[in-house]
C-alpha positions as CSV (number, residue, x, y, z in Angstrom):
1,V,-23.2,137.5,21.5
2,G,-25.2,134.7,23.0
3,L,-27.3,136.3,25.9
4,I,-27.8,139.6,27.6
5,I,-29.2,139.3,31.1
6,D,-30.1,142.1,33.5
7,D,-29.1,142.2,37.2
8,R,-32.4,140.5,38.1
9,G,-31.7,137.5,35.9
10,N,-34.2,138.3,33.2
11,V,-33.1,137.6,29.6
12,V,-32.9,140.9,27.7
13,L,-31.6,139.4,24.4
14,D,-31.1,135.9,23.2
15,S,-29.3,135.5,19.9
16,C,-28.5,131.8,20.3
17,S,-31.1,130.2,18.1
18,E,-29.2,126.9,18.4
19,F,-30.7,126.6,21.9
20,T,-34.1,128.2,21.5
21,D,-36.9,128.0,18.9
22,T,-37.7,131.7,19.0
23,R,-35.6,134.8,19.5
24,I,-36.6,136.8,22.6
25,L,-36.1,140.5,22.4
26,M,-37.0,142.5,25.5
27,T,-36.5,146.2,26.0
28,C,-35.9,147.2,29.6
29,G,-36.4,150.8,31.0
30,E,-38.3,152.9,33.5
31,S,-41.4,153.1,31.3
32,G,-41.9,149.4,31.3
33,T,-41.0,146.4,29.2
34,T,-42.0,145.0,25.9
35,G,-42.5,141.3,25.8
36,T,-42.7,138.7,28.5
37,P,-39.6,138.4,30.7
38,N,-37.9,135.0,30.8
39,T,-35.1,133.7,33.0
40,L,-32.5,131.2,31.9
41,T,-34.3,128.4,33.6
42,Q,-37.5,129.2,31.7
43,L,-36.0,129.2,28.2
44,D,-36.4,126.2,26.1
45,N,-32.9,124.6,26.0
46,T,-32.9,120.9,25.5
47,K,-29.1,120.8,25.7
48,G,-29.2,122.1,29.3
49,V,-26.6,124.9,28.7
50,Y,-28.7,127.7,30.1
51,L,-29.5,125.7,33.1
52,D,-25.8,125.0,33.6
53,I,-25.1,128.7,33.4
54,A,-27.8,129.5,35.9
55,N,-26.6,126.8,38.3
56,H,-23.0,128.1,37.9
57,I,-23.9,131.7,38.7
58,K,-26.1,130.6,41.7
59,S,-23.4,128.3,43.1
60,K,-20.5,130.6,42.7
61,Y,-21.9,134.2,42.8
62,Q,-25.4,133.8,44.5
63,N,-26.9,136.4,42.2
64,Y,-26.4,137.9,38.7
65,S,-25.2,141.3,39.9
66,S,-22.2,139.7,41.6
67,V,-20.8,137.9,38.5
68,K,-17.2,139.1,37.9
69,D,-16.4,140.8,34.6
70,L,-14.3,138.8,32.1
71,S,-14.8,135.5,34.0
72,Y,-15.5,132.2,32.3
73,F,-16.1,128.6,32.9
74,K,-16.5,125.4,30.8
75,T,-19.5,123.2,30.7
76,S,-20.1,120.1,28.6
77,G,-18.9,121.0,25.0
78,Y,-19.1,124.8,25.5
79,W,-17.0,127.7,26.8
80,I,-19.1,130.3,28.7
81,S,-17.7,133.8,29.2
82,F,-19.1,136.7,31.2
83,N,-18.7,140.4,30.4
84,K,-20.3,143.3,32.5
85,L,-22.0,146.2,30.7
86,E,-23.0,149.1,32.8
87,D,-24.2,152.3,31.1
88,R,-26.9,154.9,31.8
89,G,-28.3,153.0,34.8
90,L,-28.3,149.7,33.1
91,S,-26.4,146.8,34.5
92,W,-26.4,144.0,32.0
93,L,-24.4,140.8,31.9
94,I,-23.3,139.7,28.4
95,I,-22.9,135.9,28.2
96,V,-21.1,134.5,25.2
97,I,-21.6,130.8,24.6
98,T,-19.0,129.1,22.3
99,R,-19.0,125.5,21.1
100,T,-15.6,124.1,21.8
101,D,-15.5,122.2,18.5
102,K,-16.4,125.2,16.5
103,Y,-12.9,126.7,16.9
104,L,-11.1,123.6,17.9
105,D,-12.0,121.6,14.8
106,S,-9.4,123.4,12.8
107,V,-6.9,122.9,15.6
108,H,-7.7,119.2,15.8
109,T,-7.4,118.9,12.0
110,A,-4.1,120.7,12.1
111,N,-3.0,118.5,15.0
112,K,-4.0,115.4,13.0
113,Y,-2.1,116.5,9.9
114,T,0.8,117.5,12.1
115,I,0.9,114.1,13.7
116,I,0.6,112.3,10.3
117,C,3.4,114.5,8.9
118,C,5.6,113.9,12.0
119,A,4.9,110.1,11.8
120,A,5.8,110.1,8.1
121,F,8.9,112.1,8.8
122,C,9.9,109.8,11.7
123,V,9.4,106.7,9.5
124,A,11.4,108.2,6.7
125,A,14.1,109.3,9.1
126,A,14.1,105.8,10.6
127,L,14.4,104.2,7.2
128,I,17.2,106.6,6.2
129,A,18.9,106.0,9.6
130,A,18.5,102.2,9.2
131,G,20.0,102.4,5.7
132,A,22.8,104.5,6.8
133,S,23.4,102.3,9.8
134,I,23.5,99.2,7.6
135,A,25.8,100.9,5.2
136,I,28.1,101.8,8.1
137,S,27.7,98.7,10.3
138,R,28.0,96.1,7.5
139,P,31.6,96.8,6.6
140,I,32.4,97.2,10.3
141,T,30.8,93.9,11.1
142,N,32.6,92.2,8.2
143,T,35.9,93.8,9.5
144,I,35.2,92.5,13.0
145,N,34.5,89.0,11.7
146,Q,37.7,89.1,9.6
147,M,39.6,90.2,12.7
148,D,38.1,87.3,14.7
149,R,39.1,84.8,12.0
150,I,42.5,86.3,11.8
151,S,42.9,85.9,15.6
152,C,42.3,82.2,15.0
153,L,44.7,82.1,12.0
154,D,41.8,81.5,9.6
155,F,42.9,83.5,6.6
156,S,40.1,82.4,4.3
157,S,38.2,85.4,2.7
158,D,34.4,85.8,2.5
159,K,34.7,85.2,-1.2
160,Q,36.3,81.8,-0.5
161,R,33.6,81.0,2.1
162,K,30.9,81.7,-0.4
163,K,32.6,80.0,-3.3
164,R,30.6,76.8,-2.9
165,F,27.3,78.7,-2.6
166,L,28.0,80.8,-5.6
167,S,29.0,77.8,-7.7
168,K,25.6,76.3,-7.0
169,H,23.3,79.3,-7.1
170,K,24.9,82.1,-9.1
171,K,26.6,82.5,-12.4
172,T,30.3,82.6,-12.1
173,P,31.4,86.3,-12.5
174,S,33.8,87.3,-15.2
175,P,37.4,88.2,-14.3
176,E,36.6,91.8,-14.9
177,E,33.6,91.7,-12.6
178,A,35.5,89.8,-10.0
179,A,38.4,92.4,-10.1
180,K,35.9,95.3,-9.9
181,K,34.1,93.7,-6.9
182,A,37.4,93.0,-5.2
183,K,38.5,96.6,-5.5
184,K,35.2,97.9,-4.3
185,G,35.2,98.9,-0.6
186,S,33.2,100.9,1.8
187,S,32.1,104.4,0.8
188,I,33.3,105.7,4.1
189,Y,37.0,106.6,3.9
190,E,37.9,105.6,7.4
191,I,36.3,102.2,7.1
192,N,37.8,101.6,3.7
193,A,41.2,102.5,5.1
194,M,40.7,100.1,8.0
195,Q,39.7,97.3,5.6
196,K,42.8,97.9,3.5
197,S,45.0,97.8,6.7
198,L,43.2,94.6,7.7
199,S,43.9,93.0,4.3
200,K,47.6,93.9,4.7
201,L,47.6,92.4,8.2
202,R,46.0,89.2,6.9
203,K,48.6,88.9,4.2
204,A,51.4,89.6,6.7
205,L,50.1,87.0,9.2
206,C,49.5,84.5,6.4
207,S,53.1,84.9,5.4
208,F,54.2,84.8,9.0
209,E,52.4,81.5,9.5
210,K,54.5,79.9,6.7
211,F,57.6,80.6,8.7
212,V,56.3,79.5,12.1
213,P,54.3,76.4,13.0
214,N,50.6,77.2,12.9
215,S,49.9,75.7,16.3
216,V,52.7,77.8,17.8
217,V,51.2,81.0,16.5
218,K,47.7,80.1,17.7
219,D,49.0,79.4,21.2
220,I,50.8,82.8,21.2
221,L,47.6,84.6,20.1
222,A,45.5,82.6,22.7
223,Q,47.8,83.6,25.5
224,D,47.5,87.2,24.5
225,A,51.2,87.7,25.2
226,E,54.3,88.4,23.3
227,A,56.5,85.4,22.4
228,S,59.5,85.0,24.7
229,L,62.5,82.9,25.0
230,G,62.3,79.7,26.9
231,L,62.5,75.9,26.8
232,H,60.6,73.1,28.6
233,E,61.1,69.4,28.6
234,Q,58.7,67.4,26.6
235,R,58.5,63.8,25.4
236,A,58.1,63.8,21.7
237,T,58.7,61.7,18.6
238,I,61.3,63.3,16.3
239,F,61.2,62.9,12.5
240,F,64.0,63.5,10.1
241,C,63.5,63.1,6.3
242,D,66.1,63.6,3.6
243,I,66.4,63.0,-0.1
244,E,69.0,60.5,-1.2
245,D,71.8,62.0,-3.3
246,F,70.0,65.3,-3.6
247,T,73.2,67.3,-4.0
248,T,74.1,65.3,-7.1
249,I,70.6,65.7,-8.5
250,A,70.5,69.4,-7.8
251,E,73.7,70.0,-9.8
252,T,72.1,68.5,-13.0
253,L,68.9,70.6,-12.9
254,H,68.1,74.1,-14.1
255,P,67.2,76.3,-11.1
256,E,63.5,76.5,-12.1
257,S,63.2,72.8,-12.4
258,L,65.0,72.3,-9.1
259,V,62.6,74.7,-7.4
260,K,59.6,72.9,-8.9
261,L,60.9,69.5,-7.9
262,L,61.7,70.5,-4.4
263,G,58.5,72.5,-4.1
264,D,56.4,69.5,-5.0
265,F,58.2,67.3,-2.6
266,L,58.1,69.6,0.4
267,Q,54.5,70.6,-0.2
268,E,53.2,67.0,-0.2
269,M,55.3,66.1,2.8
270,S,54.0,69.1,4.7
271,V,50.4,68.2,4.1
272,I,51.0,64.7,5.4
273,I,52.9,65.8,8.5
274,I,50.7,68.8,9.5
275,D,47.3,68.2,8.1
276,E,47.0,64.4,8.2
277,T,48.9,63.4,11.3
278,N,48.9,66.6,13.5
279,G,52.7,67.0,13.4
280,T,54.7,70.2,13.7
281,I,57.4,71.0,11.1
282,D,60.4,72.5,12.9
283,K,62.3,73.5,9.8
284,F,63.4,72.8,6.3
285,I,67.1,72.1,6.0
286,G,67.7,72.4,2.3
287,D,66.0,69.2,1.0
288,A,65.6,67.8,4.5
289,I,62.7,68.1,6.9
290,M,62.7,68.1,10.7
291,A,59.4,67.6,12.4
292,F,58.0,66.3,15.7
293,W,54.8,65.2,17.3
294,N,53.4,65.9,20.8
295,A,54.4,69.6,20.8
296,P,53.4,72.4,21.1
297,R,50.1,70.6,21.7
298,P,49.6,67.1,22.9
299,V,49.1,64.4,20.3
300,L,47.5,61.1,21.4
301,N,49.7,58.1,20.3
302,H,52.3,60.4,18.8
303,E,54.6,57.5,18.0
304,E,51.9,56.0,15.8
305,M,51.2,59.3,14.2
306,A,54.8,59.7,13.3
307,C,55.0,56.2,11.8
308,C,51.8,56.9,9.8
309,A,53.4,60.0,8.5
310,A,56.6,58.2,7.5
311,L,54.8,55.5,5.6
312,N,52.5,58.0,3.9
313,C,55.4,60.1,2.8
314,Q,57.0,57.0,1.2
315,R,53.8,56.0,-0.5
316,K,53.3,59.6,-1.8
317,V,56.8,59.7,-3.3
318,V,56.6,56.2,-4.8
319,Y,53.1,56.0,-6.1
320,E,52.2,59.7,-7.0
321,L,55.2,61.9,-7.2
322,Q,57.7,59.6,-9.0
323,P,55.2,58.9,-11.9
324,K,54.4,62.7,-12.1
325,W,58.1,63.6,-12.2
326,A,58.8,60.9,-14.8
327,A,56.1,62.4,-17.0
328,E,57.6,65.8,-16.7
329,G,61.1,64.6,-17.4
330,L,62.4,65.2,-13.9
331,P,64.6,62.8,-12.0
332,Q,63.2,60.3,-9.5
333,L,63.7,61.1,-5.8
334,H,64.2,58.5,-3.0
335,V,63.6,59.4,0.6
336,R,65.2,58.2,3.8
337,I,63.4,58.7,7.2
338,G,64.5,58.3,10.8
339,L,62.2,58.3,13.9
340,H,63.1,58.4,17.5
341,T,61.1,59.0,20.7
342,G,62.5,60.6,23.8
343,D,62.6,63.6,26.1
344,V,63.7,66.8,24.4
345,R,63.8,70.5,25.2
346,I,61.2,72.4,23.1
347,G,60.5,76.1,23.0
348,N,61.7,79.4,21.7
349,I,65.4,80.0,21.3
350,G,67.4,82.8,19.7
351,S,67.8,86.5,20.4
352,R,65.5,89.1,21.7
353,S,64.8,90.3,18.1
354,R,64.7,86.9,16.4
355,I,63.5,83.6,17.8
356,N,62.9,80.1,16.5
357,Y,60.5,77.5,17.9
358,T,62.4,74.2,17.8
359,A,63.4,71.1,19.7
360,I,67.0,70.4,20.8
361,G,68.8,67.7,22.8
362,D,70.4,64.3,22.3
363,N,67.2,62.6,21.3
364,V,66.9,65.0,18.4
365,N,70.4,64.1,17.3
366,I,69.6,60.4,17.5
367,A,66.7,60.8,15.1
368,A,69.0,62.6,12.7
369,R,71.5,59.7,13.0
370,L,68.9,57.1,12.2
371,E,68.0,58.9,9.0
372,S,71.7,58.8,8.0
373,L,71.9,55.0,8.9
374,C,69.2,54.3,6.4
375,K,72.0,54.6,3.8
376,F,74.2,52.1,5.6
377,Y,71.5,49.5,6.0
378,L,69.9,50.4,2.7
379,V,66.3,50.8,4.0
380,R,63.8,53.6,3.7
381,I,62.5,54.1,7.3
382,L,64.5,53.4,10.5
383,I,62.9,53.6,14.0
384,S,64.5,53.2,17.4
385,D,63.5,50.7,20.1
386,S,61.7,53.5,22.0
387,V,59.4,54.0,19.0
388,F,59.1,50.2,18.5
389,E,57.8,49.6,22.0
390,K,54.8,51.9,21.4
391,V,53.9,50.8,17.8
392,S,54.7,47.1,17.5
393,K,51.1,46.0,17.8
394,R,50.0,48.1,14.9
395,F,53.0,48.1,12.6
396,V,55.3,45.5,11.1
397,C,58.8,46.4,12.3
398,R,61.6,44.0,11.5
399,P,64.7,44.2,13.9
400,L,67.9,45.0,12.1
401,D,70.8,45.5,14.5
402,R,72.1,46.9,17.7
403,V,74.2,50.1,17.2
404,I,75.8,53.0,19.0
405,V,75.5,56.3,17.2
406,K,77.9,59.1,17.3
407,G,77.9,61.0,20.6
408,K,76.1,58.3,22.6
409,S,77.5,55.6,24.8
410,R,74.2,53.6,25.2
411,S,73.3,51.2,22.4
412,L,69.9,51.1,20.8
413,V,68.1,48.6,18.6
414,L,67.2,49.6,15.1
415,Y,64.0,48.5,13.4
416,E,62.8,49.0,9.8
417,L,59.3,50.3,9.7
418,M,57.8,48.1,6.9
419,E,54.0,48.5,6.9
420,E,50.9,48.5,9.0
421,R,49.9,45.0,10.0
422,N,46.5,45.3,8.2
423,N,48.2,46.2,4.9
424,A,51.3,44.0,5.1
425,S,51.9,41.6,2.2
426,P,52.6,37.9,2.8
427,E,56.2,38.5,1.6
428,Q,56.7,41.3,4.2
429,M,55.3,39.1,7.0
430,Q,57.5,36.2,6.0
431,L,60.6,38.4,6.1
432,Y,59.6,39.9,9.4
433,T,58.9,36.5,11.0
434,L,62.2,35.0,9.9
435,Q,64.3,38.1,10.8
436,A,62.5,38.5,14.2
437,A,63.4,34.9,15.1
438,A,67.1,35.4,14.1
439,A,67.3,38.8,15.9
440,D,66.0,37.2,19.1
441,L,69.0,34.9,19.1
442,L,71.3,37.8,18.2
443,F,70.1,40.0,21.1
444,N,69.3,37.4,23.8
445,S,71.3,34.2,23.2
446,T,74.9,33.3,23.8
447,D,74.7,30.3,21.4
448,Q,77.0,31.5,18.6
449,D,76.4,28.5,16.4
450,A,72.6,28.8,16.5
451,T,72.7,32.5,15.9
452,L,75.2,32.3,13.1
453,A,73.2,29.5,11.5
454,A,70.0,31.5,11.7
455,Y,71.6,34.5,9.9
456,N,73.4,32.3,7.3
457,E,70.0,30.8,6.4
458,L,68.4,34.2,6.4
459,H,71.1,35.6,4.1
460,N,70.7,32.6,1.8
461,I,67.0,33.4,1.5
462,Y,67.5,37.1,1.0
463,P,71.0,37.5,-0.5
464,N,70.3,41.1,-1.7
465,D,69.2,42.4,1.6
466,I,72.0,44.7,2.7
467,S,70.9,44.9,6.3
468,I,71.0,41.1,6.7
469,K,74.3,40.9,4.8
470,R,76.0,43.4,7.1
471,V,75.0,41.6,10.3
472,T,75.8,38.1,8.9
473,E,79.3,39.3,7.8
474,R,80.0,40.7,11.2
475,L,78.9,37.5,13.0
476,R,81.2,35.5,10.7
477,L,84.0,37.8,11.5
478,L,83.5,37.8,15.3
479,Y,82.7,34.1,15.6
480,G,84.5,32.5,18.4
481,T,85.9,35.8,19.7
482,P,85.1,37.6,23.0
483,E,83.7,40.5,21.0
484,W,80.7,38.3,19.9
485,P,78.2,39.3,18.7
486,G,79.5,42.8,18.4
487,M,77.6,45.8,17.3
488,E,78.0,48.6,14.8
489,V,79.6,51.7,16.4
490,F,79.3,54.9,14.3
491,D,81.7,57.7,14.9
492,H,80.3,59.8,12.1
493,K,77.0,61.5,11.5
C-alpha cells in the first residue's frame, strides 16, 4: 500500500518512504485526530508523484470522493491504482504506487535473453540453411553448367578444365584417390541420379559427334529443332583423299596393325581438315576421306583453305607419319588428293529414321575423278581450273592437261598443286615457269610446231615426269591431224 486518503483529501497513511522522509500516521474518527493532517500537495515529494496524483484526481474527478474504484493511470515511471474502502462510516481511498521498472526489469531481462536466443537461433538456422543450400545448389549449378556446355558440344569435364591449375598448385592425386573422387557424387539421391544421367548424355552426344560433323550438330542444337530431310544449293570446295594401293597393303597386314595404321592416318588428316582449316568431313569411305569447305557454315576463301589442307596432309604423311610407321615396322603410305570447286547440293538425305549430312551432285563426282587421275598423271594433288582461278596468287600450280572426266561433256584444265609461293623451292618455280609457258601454247595457240617443240624441250629436261610425258606423246601422235592438240577423255572412274 502506498497511500490511504480520506474523502476530504487528507493523508491517513503514507507507507511510501521512497517519496517522504517521515512516515505519517493519522487516525481519523469522531473524537478527533492524532497528528497533523496533510494533503498530497503538502507532502515532501521531490519526484512530483503525489502532485501528479492530486492533479489527476482534480482534473478527472474534481474531488476525492468521486474517484472510481479499481481505476488507474500511468505517470512518469509509475503505475497509480485506486481502490475504494468504505466501512463503518469511513470512506478511504487506497492509492498504490508501483514503479514500472520494479516489475518490468525481469520482463525486460527476459525479453533481452529471448531476443539474444532468437538472434542466435536465427544465425544458426541461417548458417545451417546456407550450408544446406550450398550442398544442394552446388551440384545443381555444376549440372546446369555441364548442360550448358553440352548444348554447345563442349564435352570437357570440370576435371579437365582444372587440370592446368591442379598441375601448378596441387599435388597430383593418386589413381586410387582420383577414382574415389570420380565416383563421389551428391549426397542427395535425386541430384546424384541426375548427374549420372547427364554423364550418360555427355558420353552419348560425344559419341554422336564422332558420326556427324560437329558444326552440323551445333547448328541443329542452336535451331532448337529436330533435324529434317532437305537439301540446299551451296558453292563449296570438295576434297577427296585416298591411299595409294591400300587394298594390297591391307591384305599383308594383321588386323590390329591395319587398324593402327589406318587410325593414325585418319586421325591426323581429320585434325588438319577440321581443326586447322575449318573443313567438314562428310564421310570415311574405307581408307578414303570426303570433305568439303563452306558448309554448313561459311568459310572465307574456302578454296585456299582446302589447298592448305591438301598440302598439310601431304606434309604430315611424308615428314611425320612415314618415319613413324617405318620405326614401327609398318608399310609406307602415299596419298592422292583431288580438289574441285562448284555448286553442290548439301543437306540431310536418307530416311525418316536415319539421315546423313552430305554433299551430292556432279561437282562432287568431279572431285572424286580428279583424285583418281592423280594415278594417271603420277602426281599427289590435282585441282581443277575452278580452284586454280581463286588460289593462283597464293599457290604454285603448274598446268598439266585439258581433260573430260567420265559423266561430263565439258572439258576442264588440270593443275598440280605444288606449294605455297612463299615456300616454293627454286626447282619447283623453274618447273612451274617452263610448264606454264608450254601449257599456254597448248591451250591457246594453233601453232603445232611451236607447241610440240616446247613440250619436246620440256620432256628432255624432265624425262621422268609422267604428266609431261603423256602430253608430249599425245602431241606427237596427233601432230598434223585435225584432232590436234587433243585431250584426254576418261570413260572410267
